[in-house]
C-alpha positions, 0 to 999 in steps of 0.5 A: 500499500503506497504511501505519500512521499511525507508520510511519518514512519510511524503512520507507515507501520499503522497501515502495514499493520492494519492491513495485515491485521485485517487480512489475518481476520479474513482468513481466521473467519474464512477458516472457522466459519462453514466454507460456503459463497457467504462466507468467501464473499464476507472474507474479501469485504472485511481483507479489503476496508477499516475497522469498524466495517470487519466488527459489522462485517464479522458480527453479519458473517456470525450470524449468518453463519449460526442462521444457516447452521439453524436451516441445515438442523431444521431440514435434519430435524423434520426429515428424521421426523417423517 
């Protein structure tokens, strides 16, 4: 991520750590949640945006993954009852 020539070293390090943090968060979420299209789309979205959007996307991703698991459990329960 190129910065302006006059940018201080501290700002460059902060930008590098922010980028690294976002990539790690995206990798962890992708690794721990079911592998669906929604997960991959959200992981890409998380890795390219700021901290606020990262938290928002992670929460949305967690909610989405839990709702998908609940839907699958309901389908299994209904199929086992029939």
